[in-house]
PASEBA-1860 file (N, C-alpha, C; in nm, 3 decimals):
! residues 147
1> MRQKLLDD> 12.628/1.931/6.347/12.533/2.034/6.305/12.602/2.146/6.229 ~ 12.716/2.193/6.287/12.792/2.302/6.226/12.837/2.263/6.086 ~ 12.878/2.140/6.069/12.926/2.092/5.939/12.815/2.095/5.833 ~ 12.695/2.059/5.878/12.581/2.063/5.787/12.550/2.203/5.742 ~ 12.559/2.299/5.835/12.539/2.440/5.800/12.640/2.489/5.700 ~ 12.764/2.452/5.719/12.867/2.494/5.624/12.850/2.430/5.488 ~ 12.808/2.299/5.490/12.784/2.229/5.363/12.667/2.294/5.290 ~ 12.564/2.331/5.362/12.450/2.400/5.301/12.493/2.535/5.243
9> LRSKIKKV> 12.577/2.604/5.316/12.629/2.733/5.269/12.711/2.712/5.140 ~ 12.802/2.617/5.142/12.879/2.586/5.019/12.790/2.561/4.901 ~ 12.688/2.482/4.922/12.595/2.449/4.818/12.523/2.573/4.766 ~ 12.480/2.658/4.858/12.412/2.784/4.822/12.505/2.874/4.743 ~ 12.629/2.886/4.782/12.723/2.972/4.709/12.741/2.921/4.569 ~ 12.762/2.794/4.554/12.781/2.737/4.419/12.658/2.751/4.334 ~ 12.542/2.733/4.393/12.418/2.745/4.316/12.394/2.891/4.267 ~ 12.411/2.987/4.358/12.394/3.128/4.322/12.495/3.167/4.216
17> FKEISKEH> 12.619/3.122/4.233/12.727/3.154/4.136/12.690/3.100/3.999 ~ 12.639/2.974/3.997/12.602/2.910/3.869/12.488/2.988/3.803 ~ 12.390/3.028/3.884/12.273/3.104/3.829/12.319/3.235/3.767 ~ 12.399/3.312/3.840/12.446/3.442/3.791/12.539/3.421/3.671 ~ 12.630/3.325/3.678/12.723/3.295/3.565/12.647/3.262/3.436 ~ 12.546/3.179/3.453/12.468/3.141/3.336/12.392/3.258/3.275 ~ 12.330/3.333/3.359/12.246/3.445/3.313/12.334/3.554/3.249 ~ 12.451/3.578/3.300/12.540/3.687/3.253/12.662/3.641/3.177
25> QIDCALKE> 12.668/3.511/3.144/12.776/3.454/3.065/12.914/3.492/3.126 ~ 12.926/3.458/3.255/13.050/3.483/3.328/13.149/3.368/3.303 ~ 13.270/3.406/3.279/13.376/3.305/3.251/13.486/3.315/3.357 ~ 13.455/3.277/3.478/13.557/3.266/3.581/13.524/3.152/3.674 ~ 13.620/3.110/3.753/13.604/2.994/3.840/13.563/3.039/3.978 ~ 13.514/2.942/4.057/13.476/2.961/4.197/13.547/2.855/4.278 ~ 13.609/2.893/4.387/13.688/2.797/4.466/13.682/2.831/4.616 ~ 13.669/2.728/4.698/13.671/2.754/4.842/13.815/2.766/4.889
33> EISSLGYL> 13.838/2.862/4.981/13.971/2.878/5.038/13.958/2.951/5.169 ~ 14.034/2.910/5.265/14.037/2.979/5.396/14.110/3.111/5.373 ~ 14.046/3.219/5.415/14.103/3.354/5.397/14.191/3.392/5.511 ~ 14.317/3.408/5.482/14.414/3.452/5.587/14.409/3.604/5.608 ~ 14.344/3.673/5.511/14.337/3.820/5.516/14.201/3.868/5.571 ~ 14.108/3.776/5.601/13.982/3.817/5.656/13.877/3.859/5.558 ~ 13.894/3.812/5.433/13.794/3.840/5.329/13.690/3.728/5.325 ~ 13.565/3.768/5.308/13.457/3.669/5.291/13.473/3.604/5.154
41> MSYDPNTN> 13.502/3.687/5.055/13.527/3.644/4.917/13.631/3.736/4.860 ~ 13.702/3.685/4.758/13.796/3.772/4.687/13.808/3.720/4.546 ~ 13.841/3.814/4.457/13.863/3.781/4.316/14.012/3.791/4.288 ~ 14.069/3.685/4.231/14.209/3.681/4.193/14.218/3.688/4.040 ~ 14.260/3.799/3.986/14.268/3.811/3.839/14.371/3.720/3.776 ~ 14.477/3.683/3.854/14.581/3.596/3.798/14.526/3.459/3.766 ~ 14.431/3.410/3.844/14.375/3.275/3.818/14.231/3.287/3.767 ~ 14.178/3.410/3.757/14.042/3.434/3.714/13.944/3.349/3.800
49> TIFFDPTF> 13.962/3.363/3.931/13.888/3.282/4.026/13.833/3.369/4.138 ~ 13.710/3.338/4.179/13.653/3.398/4.299/13.672/3.295/4.409 ~ 13.735/3.336/4.515/13.761/3.251/4.634/13.660/3.287/4.740 ~ 13.611/3.187/4.811/13.519/3.214/4.923/13.556/3.131/5.045 ~ 13.529/3.189/5.161/13.557/3.122/5.289/13.423/3.106/5.361 ~ 13.363/2.984/5.352/13.229/2.965/5.409/13.222/2.982/5.561 ~ 13.330/2.952/5.630/13.328/2.971/5.775/13.321/3.116/5.811 ~ 13.398/3.201/5.743/13.400/3.344/5.768/13.268/3.407/5.721
57> ISKNFSAA> 13.213/3.362/5.613/13.083/3.411/5.566/12.975/3.383/5.670 ~ 12.975/3.260/5.721/12.877/3.218/5.818/12.890/3.299/5.946 ~ 13.010/3.319/5.991/13.034/3.399/6.119/12.980/3.539/6.099 ~ 13.008/3.601/5.986/12.966/3.740/5.961/12.813/3.747/5.950 ~ 12.755/3.651/5.879/12.610/3.655/5.864/12.536/3.634/5.994 ~ 12.597/3.556/6.084/12.535/3.525/6.213/12.563/3.629/6.324 ~ 12.650/3.721/6.296/12.687/3.821/6.397/12.566/3.909/6.433 ~ 12.556/3.940/6.561/12.443/4.019/6.610/12.433/4.152/6.541
65> GFKTDFPN> 12.544/4.218/6.519/12.543/4.349/6.452/12.494/4.337/6.311 ~ 12.526/4.229/6.242/12.480/4.212/6.105/12.332/4.198/6.103 ~ 12.281/4.119/6.192/12.136/4.099/6.198/12.059/4.228/6.228 ~ 12.121/4.318/6.307/12.064/4.445/6.336/12.059/4.533/6.212 ~ 12.171/4.534/6.135/12.179/4.617/6.015/12.098/4.561/5.897 ~ 12.085/4.429/5.894/12.017/4.362/5.783/11.919/4.261/5.836 ~ 11.809/4.306/5.903/11.719/4.209/5.970/11.644/4.118/5.872 ~ 11.625/4.163/5.749/11.543/4.082/5.653/11.624/4.021/5.541
73> LSLRNFVA> 11.757/4.028/5.548/11.841/3.976/5.444/11.863/3.829/5.465 ~ 11.824/3.749/5.370/11.845/3.602/5.375/11.993/3.568/5.344 ~ 12.030/3.450/5.385/12.167/3.406/5.355/12.185/3.396/5.205 ~ 12.088/3.350/5.133/12.100/3.338/4.984/12.124/3.475/4.926 ~ 12.051/3.577/4.971/12.069/3.710/4.916/12.201/3.775/4.960 ~ 12.245/3.743/5.081/12.377/3.788/5.125/12.483/3.730/5.033 ~ 12.477/3.602/5.002/12.569/3.540/4.915/12.562/3.605/4.777 ~ 12.444/3.632/4.726/12.428/3.697/4.597/12.499/3.833/4.595
81> ILLSHELG> 12.482/3.908/4.704/12.547/4.041/4.711/12.701/4.024/4.712 ~ 12.752/3.932/4.790/12.897/3.909/4.794/12.948/3.870/4.659 ~ 12.882/3.778/4.593/12.924/3.729/4.460/12.918/3.844/4.357 ~ 12.815/3.925/4.367/12.798/4.035/4.272/12.914/4.137/4.284 ~ 12.953/4.164/4.407/13.066/4.252/4.429/13.195/4.195/4.365 ~ 13.219/4.067/4.389/13.339/4.004/4.336/13.332/3.997/4.180 ~ 13.214/3.978/4.128/13.199/3.982/3.980/13.223/4.125/3.931 ~ 13.196/4.223/4.012/13.235/4.360/3.977/13.388/4.371/3.961
89> HYEDYKEN> 13.462/4.306/4.047/13.610/4.301/4.029/13.649/4.230/3.901 ~ 13.583/4.118/3.878/13.606/4.040/3.753/13.584/4.129/3.630 ~ 13.474/4.201/3.626/13.444/4.287/3.516/13.542/4.405/3.505 ~ 13.573/4.462/3.619/13.667/4.572/3.624/13.806/4.533/3.575 ~ 13.848/4.416/3.611/13.980/4.368/3.565/13.982/4.359/3.410 ~ 13.871/4.311/3.352/13.868/4.299/3.206/13.877/4.437/3.144 ~ 13.821/4.538/3.206/13.822/4.674/3.151/13.946/4.755/3.194 ~ 13.999/4.733/3.314/14.107/4.815/3.371/14.215/4.724/3.433
97> PHLFNANS> 14.283/4.642/3.358/14.380/4.552/3.419/14.494/4.626/3.491 ~ 14.526/4.747/3.446/14.634/4.822/3.511/14.605/4.855/3.656 ~ 14.478/4.858/3.697/14.446/4.885/3.836/14.480/4.767/3.928 ~ 14.508/4.649/3.867/14.531/4.529/3.945/14.678/4.493/3.951 ~ 14.765/4.579/3.904/14.910/4.553/3.911/14.951/4.545/4.060 ~ 15.049/4.465/4.088/15.094/4.439/4.226/15.136/4.572/4.295 ~ 15.191/4.665/4.219/15.237/4.790/4.275/15.137/4.902/4.265 ~ 15.013/4.871/4.223/14.910/4.971/4.208/14.865/5.018/4.343
105> SEGIKREL> 14.848/5.150/4.354/14.793/5.213/4.475/14.647/5.250/4.457 ~ 14.582/5.180/4.366/14.447/5.215/4.326/14.342/5.133/4.396 ~ 14.370/5.091/4.522/14.280/5.004/4.598/14.139/5.060/4.607 ~ 14.127/5.188/4.644/13.995/5.247/4.660/13.922/5.251/4.526 ~ 13.993/5.279/4.422/13.931/5.282/4.286/13.880/5.142/4.249 ~ 13.959/5.040/4.277/13.918/4.901/4.248/13.791/4.870/4.325 ~ 13.787/4.905/4.455/13.667/4.874/4.534/13.545/4.947/4.488 ~ 13.561/5.075/4.462/13.448/5.156/4.414/13.395/5.101/4.278
113> NAWEKGCK> 13.490/5.069/4.188/13.451/5.013/4.059/13.375/4.880/4.076 ~ 13.426/4.796/4.163/13.362/4.664/4.187/13.220/4.683/4.237 ~ 13.202/4.771/4.331/13.068/4.793/4.386/12.975/4.852/4.278 ~ 13.028/4.944/4.198/12.949/5.006/4.093/12.910/4.900/3.985 ~ 13.006/4.823/3.942/12.979/4.728/3.834/12.904/4.605/3.882 ~ 12.918/4.570/4.007/12.858/4.446/4.058/12.708/4.455/4.075 ~ 12.654/4.574/4.091/12.511/4.585/4.119/12.422/4.532/4.003 ~ 12.478/4.528/3.884/12.398/4.480/3.768/12.365/4.328/3.773
121> YLSDELEK> 12.433/4.259/3.862/12.411/4.117/3.874/12.299/4.083/3.971 ~ 12.240/4.183/4.031/12.136/4.163/4.134/12.000/4.209/4.088 ~ 11.899/4.159/4.151/11.763/4.204/4.126/11.743/4.338/4.197 ~ 11.650/4.417/4.151/11.622/4.546/4.208/11.589/4.542/4.354 ~ 11.526/4.433/4.398/11.487/4.420/4.539/11.603/4.420/4.634 ~ 11.728/4.388/4.586/11.845/4.384/4.671/11.926/4.511/4.663 ~ 11.881/4.609/4.586/11.957/4.730/4.566/11.987/4.805/4.697 ~ 11.890/4.815/4.782/11.905/4.888/4.910/12.009/4.817/5.000
129> DYSKLKDI> 11.996/4.682/5.014/12.094/4.609/5.098/12.231/4.612/5.036 ~ 12.237/4.602/4.903/12.370/4.614/4.835/12.438/4.746/4.864 ~ 12.362/4.853/4.853/12.417/4.984/4.878/12.462/5.003/5.025 ~ 12.383/4.950/5.114/12.416/4.957/5.259/12.543/4.877/5.291 ~ 12.549/4.756/5.231/12.667/4.672/5.252/12.790/4.735/5.189 ~ 12.773/4.801/5.076/12.883/4.874/5.011/12.937/4.980/5.108 ~ 12.848/5.059/5.164/12.891/5.168/5.254/12.965/5.110/5.374 ~ 12.913/5.007/5.433/12.981/4.943/5.552/13.116/4.887/5.509
137> SLKHYQRD> 13.119/4.820/5.398/13.245/4.760/5.350/13.349/4.864/5.327 ~ 13.317/4.974/5.257/13.412/5.078/5.231/13.464/5.144/5.359 ~ 13.378/5.159/5.459/13.422/5.216/5.585/13.523/5.125/5.650 ~ 13.498/4.994/5.648/13.590/4.895/5.709/13.723/4.895/5.637 ~ 13.721/4.903/5.502/13.843/4.904/5.424/13.928/5.031/5.461 ~ 13.859/5.143/5.464/13.928/5.267/5.499/13.982/5.262/5.641 ~ 13.902/5.212/5.734/13.946/5.202/5.873/14.067/5.112/5.889 ~ 14.063/5.000/5.821/14.168/4.903/5.830/14.289/4.935/5.739
145> EKL> 14.276/5.044/5.665/14.378/5.088/5.575/14.413/4.984/5.471 ~ 14.314/4.913/5.422/14.338/4.816/5.316/14.332/4.882/5.181 ~ 14.281/5.004/5.177/14.275/5.075/5.052/14.378/5.182/5.044
END
């Protein structure tokens, strides 16, 4: 049963990515990868690839606290929000590659830019959830000192 859920999630991620990529003429790859750093998704500018960890995405979406904060958010829309944020990194890299240097201390700037740029890939109905997830994400990054 768990494997079927993960397969369904993989399929959903690929479908949403394909829809957004086609609509916005995105030229980057999508690849599954187990995240050793605890990221649901991440954009790697060196390979121009968005990586996703379906197990970690599923665990986060199913968490009780998540359901409390986002009671009406579907898995499909959660995936769309995650992808939109990563596409914000994709777009930011094209405009500001210097922020992505290995020795750059611009982590907070990259995250803020990605959240700002990524919202254009979503429908207006997801704006509130996108903004709320942005706020939660930035608090976690700051708490964990990833920025």
